[in-house]
N, C-alpha and C positions, 0 to 999 in steps of 0.2 A: 528273464529280462526287465521284469521289476526291480530285481535286486541290484542290477546293471543300473538302470534310469536314475535308482535313488544315490548308488555310489557316485555318478556322475554328479549330480544334483550337487550334492555335499561338496567335492574335490572342485566345482565351481564356485562355491560360496567360499571355500577356505580359500582359493585363489581372488576373489574379489576381497574379502578381506584382508590379504595380506596385500595387496596393490592398493587399499585405502589407508595401512596404517605405513607403508613404502611413502606414498605420496605424502602423510601427516609430518615422517621423522624430516622428509628433506628441506623444509619450507621453512622459512626464516622465523623470527621468533615474532615480529611485527605482524606476518599473517595471523599465525597463532593466537597472539594476543586479539585479533579482528575478531576470530573465531568465535574466543571466550566473549567480548564487547558485543557481537550480534545476538547470539543467546538470552545476556542476560539484560540488552535492551529489548527482545522480543519479548521477552518477561514481564517488562517495568511497562511497558505499551500495553500489551495483552490484557493486564490486570484492569482496566477501566475503560477500555474500548465501546464497551458495552453500555456504559453509564454517565457517558461525560453529561450528554444532552439532557437524561432524567436529573441528575444532577442542577445542573442550571435552572432547567422548571422548578424544583425544590426550593432553590433560594429563589423563586420569585419569577422567573423569565417564563415571558409568554414565545409562542411559538416564532412570531416575527423577531422579538428581540433576540432567541435563539438561534437563528437562521444569521442574523447579523453578525451575533457573535462569529458562528465559525465562517463567515464570510471574510471576516478580517481575519482569521487565523490564513484558509486559503489564498489572499492577499501576499500576508507578510510570507509564507511558502514561494509564491510566486517571484517576489520580488527580492528574496534572500539568495538566490541561486547561484548569480554571477557576481553578487560583491563575498559570497564565501570561499568564491573558487577564485579568484581577486587575489584575499589576503592570504588563501593559501600557496598561493606563486609570489607572493610579495613578501612574506613575513616570514613567517612557521608553520609546518603542519600541525606539529603537535599541542602549539599554542590553540591555533585554532579551534582544533579538535576540542581542549580541557574547555576553551571558551563557550565553544555549543555545549559539552555538557552541563557546563556550571549552569547556563539558560535551561537546560532542560531540568534541572535540580531545582532550580529557582521557581518554575510555573510549577510543578509538582506542590511545592510547600505552599504556594501562593491558593491553590485550588485549595488544600487542605484545612487552611487558615481562614477561607474566604466565609463573608457572612452576608453577601449580598450578590446577586448574581452577577451584578455591574464590576464588581471585583477581578471577577474571572477574565476582560479583558486583558488586563496586562500579564496572566495567567497564559490565555492561549494565543499571543505574541509572543512572547517568550516560547514558549514549546512549540511554534511551527519555526522562530528561527533558528532554535539549536536542533528540533527534526533535519531540518534544508543542509545547517551549515555542519552537523556531527556525520551525514547520509555523503555528501561531499567530500569530506576526510576520510569516512572508509573504504569508498570509491578511490578516491586517489593510493589510498594507501596501497589497495590491491592491489591495483594497477601497475604500484610501484614495484611490490615485491613477488609476484611472479612471473615466471615465466610464461612467453606463449605455450609454450606444450602444454601449462599446468593451467591456465588460466579457466577454462572454459570447466576440467573437474573442480578447481577454487572455488567457483560460483556454486558448482552444486555441491559441494561441501557446506557452505554457507545455508543453501536450503535445506539441505537434510539435517545440519544441526537446527536451525529454524521452527523445522515442522512440528515436531515432538512439541517445544517450549508453547507453540501455537495451540496445541489441542490442549495443553496442559493447565495455563495460564486462565482460560474465562472458568474452568473448574474450580480452581483455586479462588479466585473474585468472588465465586456464589458462596464458597463457607466460610471465605473470611465476611462479607455480606451479613449470612443468614447469624454468625455468630455474635454480631454488632447489630442485631434488631432488627434484619431484612432493609427493603429498601427504604430509607430515608435518609436526612441530610446525616446524621450521626453513624447508620451503615454505613454508608459509602466516604466518609472521611477515609476510614485506616485504609484503603487504598490508596491514594494520594500519598498518606505519609509512607506504607510501602515504596510507593513507587520513587519517593524525595531519596531515599535510603538506597534502595539498588542505583539511585542516577549518582548518588556520590559513591558510593563504592566502584560503578564503574569509572568516575571521576580520577580515584584515586590508584584504579589499576593503570591508566596511561599515563598518568603521571609518575608513578614508580617503576612501571616496563615500556613505555613505548619509546622508540630512541628516533635517532634521525633527523635532528634537526637541522631544513632545509633552508638555503639563504635565497635571496630573493632572484625570481628571474622575470628578465624582461621581455615581453611579447611583438610584436611589429607594431606598426603605426596604424591608430584608427581608421583611415584611409582605405588601407588595404584589409582590414578586418572587413569591413561594411562593402566593400566590393566583393570579398569574396562569399558573404551571405546571400547579394544578389543572386550570383551564380548559379546560387541550388535553386532557383527559380525559374532556371533555363532550359530546365529538364524536363517540360511537358506541361501540359495541363492536369496530368495526373497528381505532379506534386501537390499543387493546391489542393485538387480534392482527396487526397489523402490523409492532407494535415486535418483539414475539417473534419474529416471521418473521425480521424483519434483524437481528435477533441470532442465530438458529439460521441465517443463511445464513452466517455464518461462522465461525460453533463446529467445524461437525467438519473444515473445513478449516482450523482455527487447531490441533485435532487434531494433525492430520497435517506440516503446514507445517515443524515444527521438527526432523520424524523422516524426513522424504523424502530430502534429499541422504544422510544416515546410512543408510540403505535401500537406496539406489542406490548407494552405496560399496561398501557390506560384503556385503550379500545377490547384487549382481547387477555389482560390476565395473566398477562406473562409474569414470572418471580424472577428470581434471581438466576437459579436452576436452570430455569427455559430459557432464559437470555443464555445465559454461558452454552448451551446446548446448539441454540443458533450459532453462535462464534463458531463452537467447536466442528459443529457441519459444514460452516463455510470453512474453515480450515483442511477438512477432510478430503473434499473432493479434487483440490488441486494435486496433493499429494497423491493423491489416487491414480487419476485421470489424466494429468500432465502428458507424461509421458506417452501414454496408447494414442492419444488424442494428438500429441506433436509429431508422431507419426504418420498418424491418418492425413492428417494436413501437408506431408510432405510426401506423401505419395496421390493423393485427390487434389489437393490445391489448396490456400488459406481460404479464398473466398467462399468456398462449397460449404467448409466449415464453420464460419464465420456465419452463414446464413443457416445453417442448421443450427446453432447455437443460440442465438439471438433468441426463440421463442422461450429457450429454459428460463431466462429472467423473465420474461413477459408472466411465466405462468406461477412464476415462486412472487411476484407481488400480487398476484390474483387469487394465490392461495392465504398469503395475510391478508390480503383484505379481507375474503370472506371465510377465513377462518370463524368459528364457533366463537363467542365470548369468553367461555370456559371450560375446561373439562379435558376431556383426553382427546377431542378431537381438535381442541384449538393445542394440543401442544402438540398433536400428529403434525398439524397443518404448518405451523412456528417449525417446525421441527426440515420437514419437507422444504420450506421457503427455504433456509440453510444450506441444504443439499443441492436443491436446483441455481439458487444466486453463485454459489460455488464455483460455478462453470465460466460465471464473467471474466473470472479474475482470468482464466485460463484463453479466452474470448481476448482480452489486450494484450496477452502475451502472440498469439496469432497475430493481431495487427501490428505488435512490435514487429514482428519479423517479416511484413510486408513494408513495413518504413526502411528495414533495410536493405531490403531486396532494392527498392526502385531506385536508391540513388549510387552513385559511382563512389568509390572505395576513397577516392581522394577527398570528399568531400562530406563522407560520413557524419563527421563530426559537429559541423555546423550543423548539418540537417537533423542531428538527434538532439542538439539545443534548441532548433526553433522548436520542433513537434514539442518539447517540451514545454518551452516556455509557451508556448499555444496554450497546451491542455492544460498550464497552472493557470494561465488568465480566465480560462472559460471557466474553469471551480471557481470564481472570485464569488459570481452573484448568484451561483447556484441555491446556496443552504437560503437563502432569503428570499429567491423567490419560491423557493417550495414551504416557508413559514406564509407566506402573502394568499398564498395556493390555500393555505393549510385553514386560514383565519377566514378569505371570501369566499372559497365555493368549499370546503371542506376536508377534514384530512384525510379521506382515502381519493382525494384527486389528485393528492401529490402525487402516488404510484399509478394514477390513471394517464396523467400526464407524462410521468417520465416515460411510460410505455409507447404514447402518441408518436414523441419527437424521436424516439428509437426506431420506431417500424416509419415513420411518413418524412423523416430528416435523413437520418443517418443509414438506412440500409439502401435507400435510393444512391445514396453519393458512392457507396460501396458498392451498387451495380454499375456505377459510370468506369469503378477504377477496374483498370488490368490486373488479371490474374497475375501475381507477378512469382510465383515457382520456376519457371521458367527464362527469365528476364536475363541475359548478360550486360553485366555491368563492366564499366570500365575499368 
């Protein structure tokens, strides 16, 4: 009986592998190119994710200046989305893609050469411009190259390919930093040099292999667009509640995101390997738990699971704040922070499912655009506010305030919003 079960599982795995290979082979060269780009992009961005705030402070920034730096980046990301789509429609996907990648390479080059934190303003503006433009270009490419029957599988391929890279990049970054003298300006500069080279490699890859120059595509008049967006808000009070809830889902953690590595390093003695371990733990949880928790949400409802997951992020922040100042206890507490906070990305995916289910299919594009813009706008002041809290109240209060905003503002909004699992859309 056990041999039968074993052989059945082996046969299932072989069938899964054959279907995966078959799916990959029938895709267009442009989609295969996007898979390569996604892996290289994830490697580049993952190298410095845990160290950008530390690097800025080593170059002389205080916590308020650090917050303002990140707020400028968030503002640029929020404002660049619509122009990126417009340029793709009116000019050329390939040209816009190459421009965004060039912005990313220039940004990392500026970071590697910066002698003062103020020079990072230009670097972070270029980085968020490049991120928004390249992400929009990648989305447009995949939407054009995948058939409806392959679209969900294609997204799964991208996630599957990106997950090992997300686990590997922090460990590679820690090794590089240790080879160049530890967490210091000189120890961190090589990360940005390597990022520059990787983005230049992506630029060459797109330039030589991406095809499909697109001519201009004109859309309807401004009046019809504005009236179309107005139609979205006629779907009932849940629309506004859900939009606010989606924005507030990220707000508390946008306040803490910039300051977590700095706090872990300065207050808890985290070195480059422990910071890399936190990032790996954070990336591992969605990879392991997304599918089973998604099935639970499909069976019992999104709201229930969102209420269950919320305290995990609170406990993560408490693990960070109350971790010992050094030693094995500090390491275990910080790794537990990474594991628990990893569930927050699953919560964001569940909330996105609610957003998709509350709106009729014919208005979905406008609705998702509104939600994305609102979330981006909410994120603009968050790091600056975090810097003010750090300076005037104390570092630990950055994390306490984030818990309070989520528990006393977002969760009540969630409670007032209907469960969307069994809603029937028009």
